[in-house]
N, C-alpha and C positions, 0 to 999 in steps of 0.2 A: 730565221732563214730556212730555206726548203731543205738543206741537208739535215738540220736538226729534226725538222718536222717528220721526214721519212725515217731516220734513225729511231725517233720515238715509236713510230709504229712498229718497226722491227723489234724493239725491246718488248712492246705489249704482246706481239706474236710470240716471242720468245717465252713468255711467262706462262703460255698455255701448256708448256711442257713440263711444268712444275710437278715434281714427284714422279715423273715417268721416265725422265732421261738419265739419271744418276747411274753410274758417276761420270756421265757425259755432261758437257755443258749445255746451258739454255741458249738456243740461237733461233733468230727470226731474220727473215729476208724479205725485202721488198723491191720489185723491179719496176722502174719508171723510165719513161721516155716523153720528152716534151710536155711535162707535168701531168702525164696521164699514168696511172698505176696500172701496169700490165699484168701483173701477177704477185702473189704472196705465198709465203711457206714458212713452216716452222719444223723444228726437229720434235717429233711426236712421240718417240719412245726409243730407249736403249736398242741399238742394233738396227733401227729403221733409218731410211734416208735422212741426211742432214738438211738443213733449211734451204739452202741454195739449190740443191738438186731437187727438193721438193716444189720450190717456186719455179723453177725452169721447166720441170716436167709437167706442171699444171697450166702453163702458158698456152693460151689459145691462139696467139699471133707470133709473127717473127720478133725475135729480140734483138735483132741487128741494130746496133748503135745505141742500145738501152744502157741504163745505170742500175746497178744492183747495190742496195744497202743492206749490210749485214753487221750485226753487233759484235761478232768474233770473226777473226782472220780465217778465210776459208782454209780447210785442210788440204794438204798436198801428198799424203800418204795413203796407202791401203790399209784400213783397219776392217771393221765389220761391213763398210761400205767403200766404194771406190772414192778417189779424190775428188773433192768439190772443185778444186782449180781446174781439172780437165773439163768438166761440164760447162764451166764458165767460159773457158776458151772456145770450146766448141759451139757455143750458143749464139756467138756474134756480139755479146756484150762488150761494150767499149770502155766502161768505166765502173771501178768497184770502190764503194765508200765503206770503210771499216771503223768500227767503235774501239774494240779492244785488240791488240795483238795477241796470239795464242801463246802461252808460256811453255806448251808442250815442245820439248826439244825436237820431235819429229815435225813440227811446224815452225813456230819461233821465227817469223820473218821469212821463211823459205816460201811460204804461200805467196806472199806479196812479190817476192822476187820473180817466182815463176810467172805470175800474171803480168808484171812489167816487162819480162823478157818476150812475152808473147804480144807486146804492143799495146796492153790495156792499161789506160790511166788508173793509178790507185792513190786514193785519199785515206790517211789514217788518222785517228784521234777525235772523231766526231762523237761528242757527247761521251767521251773516254770515262770520266768518273762514274757516270751512271752504268755504262756497259760493264765497267769493272765490279761495281757493287752488285750487279745482276748475278755475276758468275764468281762471287767471292769464294763459295765452297770449292768449285772446281779448280780455281787457282791455287787455293791452299792445298787441295789433294795432289795436283801435279807437282807443286814446288816442294812440299814437304813429305809427301808419300804417307800421309796419315789423315784421319778424319778431322773435320772442322768440328770443334766441340763447343756446344752452347750449354751454359748452366743456367737453367730456368727455374725460378721459384716464385710463388706469390706470398706476399705478406701483408699485413695490416698497416696502417699508418704509425703504429707505434713497434713495428718490427716483429711482429709474431706470425708464425706459420700454423699455429694451432692454439686453441684455448688450453688452460691448465688441465682440463679433462681429457685433453688429446683430440677432441672434435675440431675438425677444420673446414667442414662443407656448410656454406661456401664463403671464401674470403673475397672473391670477386664475382662480378655480374656475368650475365649470359654472353655479352659482347666480348669481354676479355676471354672468357672460356672458349668461345667460337675461335678466337685468334690462336689459341693454343693448339686446337684441332687442325687449323689450317697448316701450322708449323709442323705437326705430326705428318702431314701430307708432304710438305716441303723438304724435310730433312730425312734421310735414309733410316735412321735407326733411333731408338729411344733407350735410355739406361736408367735402372733403378737399383736400389740395394735391397737385400732380403727382407730388411726392416719395413720398407714400404709395402712389400708384398704381404707380409704377415699382419700388418695393422690396417691395410685398406683393401686388400684382396682385388687389386685393379686387373683390367683387362689390357689396358694400354693400346688399345686399337685407335683408328682415326675415325671420328663421327662428324663429318662435313660432307657437303655435296661433292659428288664424284670422288670418293675417298681412295686414297692410297695408304695402306697400312704400313707403319714402320716396322723394322726388324727389332724385336724386343730383346734386350740384353739385361740379364739379371745377374748382379754380382752377389754371390752366396758362397762364401768360403766354405762352410761346413755343411752344404747341401741340405739346409733346413726347409726348403721349399715344400709345401704340402702338395701330395699328388692330386687332391681334391680342389687345388687352387684354381681360380679363373685362368691363370697363365697356362697352367699344365693342360687343363681341360680343352683349351682353345689352341694348343700349340701346332694342331695339324691344319688350323685355319690361318694362323699368322705364324711366320718364321720366328723361333724363339732360340735363343742362345743362352746357356746357363753357364756362367764362369765360376768354377769351384776350385778348391785344394782338396777336397774329399777324395778319398779313395774308396768310398762305398760302392763296390762293383754292383750290388744288388739294386741299389736305388738308381745308380746311373743307367743301368740296363732297363729299368722300368720307366725312367723318364725318357729314354730314347725310344721305347715302344710307343709312347704317347706322341712322339714326334719333335721332342726338344733335341737341340744339338749341344753337347756337353764339351765345353773347353777347360781342360784341367791345367792348372799352374803348378809348377814344381819348385818355384823359387823359395828361398828362406823366408821365414816369418809367417805369422798366421793370416795376414790380409791379402787381398788380391793387389797385385802390383799393377796399378792402372797405367803406368808408363808403358810397360811391355804389353799390356792387353791392347792399348791404342794402336801400337805398331802392327800387332797381329790382326787386328780387325781392318786395318788399312790394307794389308796384303789380301784379304778377303774381298776387297773391292768395296767396302763401306767407306763412303766418303764424308758423312756428316753424321752426328749423334747429338741429340738433346738429352742432357741429363735432367731427370725429373724426380731425383731421389729425396731423402731426407737430410737433415742437417749433417749427419755423419759423412754420408757419400760426398756432399757438397764441399765439405771441408777437405776430405781426402783428394777430391778432383783438383781444388785449387792449389793444396799443398804439393801435389805432385806436379804441378806446372802444365797441365794438359788442357786448360781451359783457354778457349780464343775469344769468348764472348759471353757476357751475362745478360739474361733477360729477366728483369724485376717487375712483377706486376705488383701494383699496390692498390689494395683495396681501400675504400673510404670508410674504414671501421677501425675501432680500437678495442683490442681485447684484455690487454693489462695482464697482471700476474707475474710474480717472480719466477714461477716454475714453468710458465708458458714458454714453448720452444721458440727459438730464433732460427733464421734461415740457415746459418753456418755455425756448425758445432765444432768438435775436435778441440785441440789445445789452444787454439788462436794465436794471434800475433802478439808477441811480449812488448814490442816497442812501435809506437806509431810511424816511426821512421822506416819500418820494415813492412807497412801494409801494402797489399795488392793495388797496384798501380792501374787505373782505368782511364779510358779515353773520356772526352766530354760526351755525356749521354744524348743519345736522341730521344726525344720525348714524344709520346703518341697517347692521346686521349682516347680511351675506350669506355665510352658511356661515362659512368660515374667513377671510373678506375683510370689508373696512369700505368703506362709501360714505359720503363727506363731500359735502354739498350747502350752498352758499353763494350768496347774491345778490351780485353785484359792484356796487360803487359808484364805480369809477373810482379815479384816483390820489389820495393824499392830498397835501395842500400843505404846504410847510415852515412 
């Protein structure tokens, strides 16, 4: 059907904003009249015009009587830009086809009502599932006021993340590793533990076409991060947040002089409280985080019930070894009836490797 065809176009346009609009949604718009595409637009960056206004402003002809297809309900409030409903009404467009309703309480059906009150026909729910999936991160952030958390790891077919020697490069091939960097562009931040920094000395930047580098979050209770580490040396190039319980004033000052931002936790216990950290990061405007840590951080994240999704890359290799590390450490689950409950996985073949992706529903009850 034509509605689905043009909505697919809007979705494809919206994807051009990946990595550039967070924590705003991905939105594309297509304006059509008599089966002729008159104009297109998409939300290009946080603080810039929304897709509807981009499409209307770039039109070279009158839009009187046209239809606009947009994957998300047009906004009807003043934010960093004026309301999209106003410009739609002023343009002479007579029909608006929407994929998803906006869960933001400032919009949430009010945009539809304003358009209908202006005499514009509104159709909702075209390719709704596809449109909802496109903005899963945005919907989570608006509804829960916390980042969407993806736990990502690569393992061999026998479930190892490294050989018994500790060596791990490479478990997967180039195609899978490229996908990892595309996700570093897509999601707003990346989190690792101090163990990963000490063992791998990573940079944690984005190495793909048209890169958008994630905010780097390092969980480091005792502030063991070396000043000469790649993370610290590049902290003026890539925003870096170090979360610690240390009160080492001298080292904190030194790290800040290098460009690191220090978040100190004062809660009881020796470990970082991930639940409270996620809330704090959400208040800072961070809408999504990929955890790329080791087995200890992976267990802590799962055990804290902060993980929304797991991404499991499976390389077509076997390492073996009783002492070779598995992806999730910690104390583990005592009873199979209390295992973490996952959705049916989406399966993607990446060259010789496999990517499994599942939503996390928390622990099952006995």
